[in-house]
N, C-alpha and C positions, 0 to 999 in steps of 0.2 A: 662852918656856917650852915645854919638850918634852912634848906630851900623848900621846906614843906609848910611854911607859915600860911595861915589862912585868916581872913577877917571878913565878916559878912557885911554887905552894904544894904542900904535902903532899897526899895523897889526901883528898878531902872527901866525907862521906856525907850526901847530901841527902835520904835517905829519912826521916830524923827530922823534916824540915820538912814532907814530905808528910803524915806521921802527925799532926803538931801541928795542921795546918790542915784535916785531914780530906779530903785530896785522894785520891779513889779512882781509881787508874789503870786498873783493870780495868772494862771495860764489861759490863753484864748481857748474858748470852748471847742472850736474845731480841732485844734491841736490835741486837746485832751481826748477827744473822741478818737482821733487817729491813734493815739498812744494806747488807748483801751482796746482797740481792735487790731493792734499790730500783730503780724504773723512773721514767721521766719521764712525769708525769701529763699533760703538755701536748705530747707528742711530735708529735701530728697537727696542731697549730695554730701551731707556731712558724714565724717567718720565717727562711729560710735565709740567714745572713750569713757563711758560711764563706769568702766571697770577700774579706772584710776581713782584711788581714795584721796580726793582733794580735800583740803581744809582752807578756811579763810582766816586772816589775821587783820583786825580792824579795831578802831577805838570802841569803847563800850557803847552799846546802843545804836551803832551805825547800821543802817539798812541798805544804803546804796553800795553794795559789795561788788567792786569791779574785778577783783582778782582772787583766784584760788590757786594754791600751789601744792605740788607733791615733789619732794626732793629725795632722791635715792642715792645712797653711797654705793658705788660699784667697785669692783676690783681695780679699775683703772682711774677712778675719779668720782664724778658725780653726774647724774642725769636729772635735769630740772624740767618738770612739766609745769607750765604756768598758763592757766586759763584766764582769758580776759573777756569780759562781757562783750558780745558781738552786736554793737549798736548799728553797724552798717547793714546788718541783715534785717533789721526790724524798722528802720526809718526810711521811708520812701523819699528819694531825692526830689526836691522841688515842692514837697508837701508843706502844709501849714506847720506841721511838727518840725520839719527840717528848717524852715525859715525862722521859726521862733528860736530854735537852738542856736542858729547862726547869728542871731541878734544878741542872745544872752551870753554866749561864749563859755561860761563856766558856772558852777554852783558857788553861791556866796554863803558863807557860814557865819551866822550871827548867834550870839549866846542863846536867844530864845527861839531859834529855828532857822531853817535854811531858805534861801531863794534858789530853787533848783534849776539846773540846766534843762532837765526834762521833767515832764509830769511825774509825780511820785508813783502813779500806777505803773509806770515803766521803770523808773530808776530805783524804786524801793520794793518792787514786786516782780513783774514778769520778766524783766531783763537782769535783775539782781541775782548774783550767784548765792542765793540763800541755801542753807543745807537741806538735803533731802529732796531737791527738785531738779529735774532735768532742764538744762539751760543751753542755748546756743552760745558758743564761745569761739574766740580766736585762740587756738592752742599753740603756744610756743613750746618747742622741745629744744633744749640746749644741753649739749654734751660737753663736759669739762674734764680736764685731766686732774691728777692728784693735787695740783696746786690751785685748782679751781679756775684755771685758764680755759676759756671756751675754745673748742676746735670745730664745732659744728652747731649751727642754729637754723631753725626753720619754723614757719608758722603756717597753720592750716585751719580750716573751719572744722569744728568738732562739736559733738554733743557731750556735755560733761555733767557730773553731779557731785556737789560738795557734800561731805559727810558731817563735818563739824565746823563751828565758828568759834574763834578764840579772840580775846583781846590781848594786848601786849603783856599785861601783868600776868595773865594766865600762862602764856608761853614762857615767860621768864621764870615763874614759880615752878613749872613743870621741868624746865631745864635744870634749875638749881637742885630740884629733888631727884633728878635722874629718872624722871618718868614722862618723857615727852611723847606726844602722839607719834606713831610710826612715820606718818607723812612728813614730819619735820624734825625727826630725830637727828638728822645730819645738819640742821640749820646752824647751830652754833659753830661747828667746824667750818662750814661753808662761809658763814658770815665773817669769821676772823680772817680766813684766807683772802676773801674779797676785799676786806678793809685794808689788809697789808698790801695787796696788789694795787689798790688805789693810792696808797702813800708812795709806792714805787713809781706810779705814773705822775706824781706831783699833785694829787687831789688835795683839796683844802676843805676841811669840815669844821664848822663852827659849833661849839657845844655850850654856848651861853644858855642858861635856863630861860624858857619861854614863858611869857605871861599868858594866862588864860582866864577868861571870865566864865565861871561855872555856876549853874543854878543851885540855890539852896532854899527849897520851899518856894515862897513868894519873893524871895530876895536873891541877891547875887553875891558872889565872893570872888576875890582874885586868888589865883594859885600860881606858884612857881615850883615846878617839879623837874628834876633832871630826867633825861631820857634813860630808859633801860637799855641794856645790851640787846634785848630782843628787838627793840625799835631799830637799832643799827643793823642787826642781822637781816631783818625783813626788808629794810631799805635797800640792802645790797641786791636782793632778788629783782626789785624793780629797776634799779640802776643798771644791772647787767642786761636785762631785757631791752631797756632803752638804748644801751650801747650796741647791742646786736641789731636792733632795728635801724640805727643810724648807719651801721656798716653795710647793711643790705642796700639802703638807699644810696649811699655814697658810691658803692661798687657798681651799682646798676645805672648810675648817673641819671640825668633827666629829672623827673619830678621827685621832690623830697622836701621835707620840712624838718630842720634841726633846731633844737634849743641850744643856743650858743652864749658864751660869755668870754670877753677878751681877757688876756692874762693880766695879773695885777701890775700896776705901774711900778717902775723902779723906785720912785719917790715914796710910794706907800710902803714898800718893803723896807726901805732905808729908815723911814719913820718908825716902823715897828721895831727894827733892830735897836734904834736909839732908845725907845721906851723900855725894851727888854734889858738893855744895859743899865738904865736908871733904876730899874726894879731889882737888879742883881740876879737876873735869870741867865742861865748859861745857854747860849745859842751859837754853836760852832758855825764857822763861816760856810762850811760845805753842807750844812743841814738845810734841806728845803723847808719852807715855811709851814707846809702842811704837816710834815713829820714833827716839827717842833711843837705845833699847836696840839697835835695828838698826844704828846707826852705830858701835857700840863694837867694838873689836878685843879679842875674848875672850882673847887671849894676853897681855894686859897685866894687871898686878896690880889696878889700879883698876877695870878692867872686870869682873874676876872678883868683886871685892867687891860691886859694884853688881848684877851678874847674880844673885849669891847672895841678896841682899836682895830682889830683884824676885820671887822665888818666892812671897813673901807677898801679891803682887797677885792671884794666880790661885788663889783658894780658893772653896769652895762649889759645885763642879761637881755637877750632878745631872741627873735625867731628868724632863721635864715632859710630862704627859699633856694634850693640847690640849682634850679634851672635859671636863676638870675645871676649865677656866678660863672665867670669864664676862667678856667684854670685857677681855682681857689688855692690860696696858701693854707697850710695846716691850721694856723690860728683862726682863720675864718670859719673853720668847720668844728672847732673844739669848744667845749664847755670847760673853762679853766678850773672850776671847782671840782669837776669830775676827772679832769685830766685826759679827756678823750671826746670824740664826737658822740653826741647823745640826742635822742629824740623822745618826745612824749608819746607813749603808746599804751600805757597801763591803766589809765583812768578815764575811759570814754563815757562813763555815766556822769562824770563830773567836769569833763574838760573837752571842748569842741575839737581841738587839734587831733586828739588821739583817734577819733573815728576816721579821719582822713589818712593819717600816717599808717594806721593798721591796714587799710585797704591797699595802700601802695605796697607794703611788705607782703601781704597775701598774694597780690598779683605777681610780684617778682618771684616768690617761692613756687607759685603754681605755673609760671611760665606763660601767663596770660597778660592781656593789655590792662593797664590801670583804667578803672571805670571813668567815663567821661565826666560824671558829676564831680569826681575828685579833681580832675584836671581843671575843670571850670571854676571850682570853688576854693582851691587850696590857697590862693593869694588872699582872698577875702577872709578865710579862716585865720590866716596868720595875722592879718590886721586886727581882727576881732580879739585874738588872744593878746596882742600887744595892748590894746585898749583896756580890756577887762582885767588883765593882770594888775595894771595900775589902780583900777578901781578897787579890786579885792584887797590890795595892801592898805589903801586908805580906809576901807570899811573896817578891817581888823583893828587898825590903830584907833579909829574913832570909837569903836566899842570899848576898847580898853581905857581910852582917855575919859569917856563918859562915866564908866564905872569908878575909875579912880577919883574923879572930881566929886561924884555923888557920895562915895564912901568917906572921903576926907573932909567934906564941907563942914561938918560939926567940929572939926579938930584944928581949924585955922588958929595959929598962934602957938601950937604945940611943938615941942622939940622931938626929933626923931634921930635914932642912931642910924648912920649911913656909912657905906664904903664909897670912896671916891674912885670911880672907874677911870675917869679921864679928867685932867685939869683943864681949866679955861685957857684958851690960847689967843685971845683977842678977837678972833672971828666967830667963836662959838662959846657958849657957856660950858661950865663943867657938867659932867655926867655922873650921877650917883646911883647907888643901889640901896634903897631903904628895905630893911629886912622884914619889918612888921608894921603895916601891911607890905607885901612884896611888890615894890615899884622900882622900875628902871626909869629914871627921870633926869631932868636938868636942874641945875642949882646955880643961883646967882652968887656972886662973890668969887673968892679965890681959894677954894678948899684945896689942900695939898693932895696931889695925885697919889693913889695907892694907900692912903691913910684912912683909918676909921675916925669919923668926926661926928659932931652933933650939928644937925641942921634944923632950921625952923620952917614950918609950913606957913607961908605968907599969903598964898592964893589957892583956892579950891572952888572953881566956878563951873557948875554943871552946864549952864547955858552955853558957855564958850568952850567947854571941855578943857579947861586950863588948870594945871596944877603947877605951882612954883614953890620951890624950897629956896632958902637963903642961908648961906654960911656967914655967921656973924663975926668970924674971927678976923 
């Protein structure tokens, strides 16, 4: 199955989506002024680590660079240096800039531009870990053994300088050619070991191809492209750091904010096992769901069906305040998709919670008190994250739905080849994957699960952002 299909749409106006969800692109003038004049409150106390040759790995064109890494293979394992933009040092508590960020919660990404958490003069310039520029950072140092299991982690305020910026395709190409940058030469080995450790913990990773709306001159196109291995390796760096942060907060008790998710329900797993049996997939009784999914080839129809159903395993993600729990059970502290306690700390330019959790970890590692502004604002930050996560998901879906409907409007009545990912069950319609243009959508009728079928486009309405296919069989 070709997951690189592309088709160009007519011009699409995403401003209506901004208005619908109340996304204010313009930042208040006072907050912008504060961002422009921001200074490092800890400039005189930072350790100078500009000697470390950091690099960044981000999507092409990204300017809000939160993280820079340097990974070294040692005789006994690995040493990871992970620099995170230090927003707590440049945002004054209680300021107009702080108040506006605490309202926005996170950066929203639309195809034609972002609605940023912070003014771009900060998030894409003075606080961004751009190459060749000295930047204040929260520097994580994590020491790991030969199996990439961490045995020591700490975070401190430092001055850092990134040397190069890469995107995922560049990292993948260099790794395949055997010519990686020295700062990330160990990343493939590290990533594979961390992925395997995650499967041992019971981690669940879904690898369905993701829909994206991409600009094409004055028009737009839909793309579905599978993740590269480099995406997965780099993700493991962030996940490891978030797990270390969670451990620091849990062990020190008191204030803390974890990203949590309950374990999958027994009924959801039993339903998946039933589907796997119908599809003829071998799933030994003793094999955890995460390891079974990891072994699937997502380019096969049966794997796409099972991967689609597995989204039902990962529900109920939330934010848990540690000081509101008395003697918590392990499940209350764990993110089931990761298989361990986890905290957001690696994207403070784009996510409000990370500025608060980073300050907590910095204080614990330094043996100092957590700043009062963190104690006073942590609950509000958690509430803002819960609210804005829901909005962000709806915005993403609305952008894709609008592009699909605009693209397909001239083709109502046309037949399309499709794969049936999940059959109708009485309470919900069937789900299909149309290969060209690449659309994951719903289908009326009773198409047979796991089969390739022909479906007819019956509705494509840009105003309501509605697309409906019908199986005529």
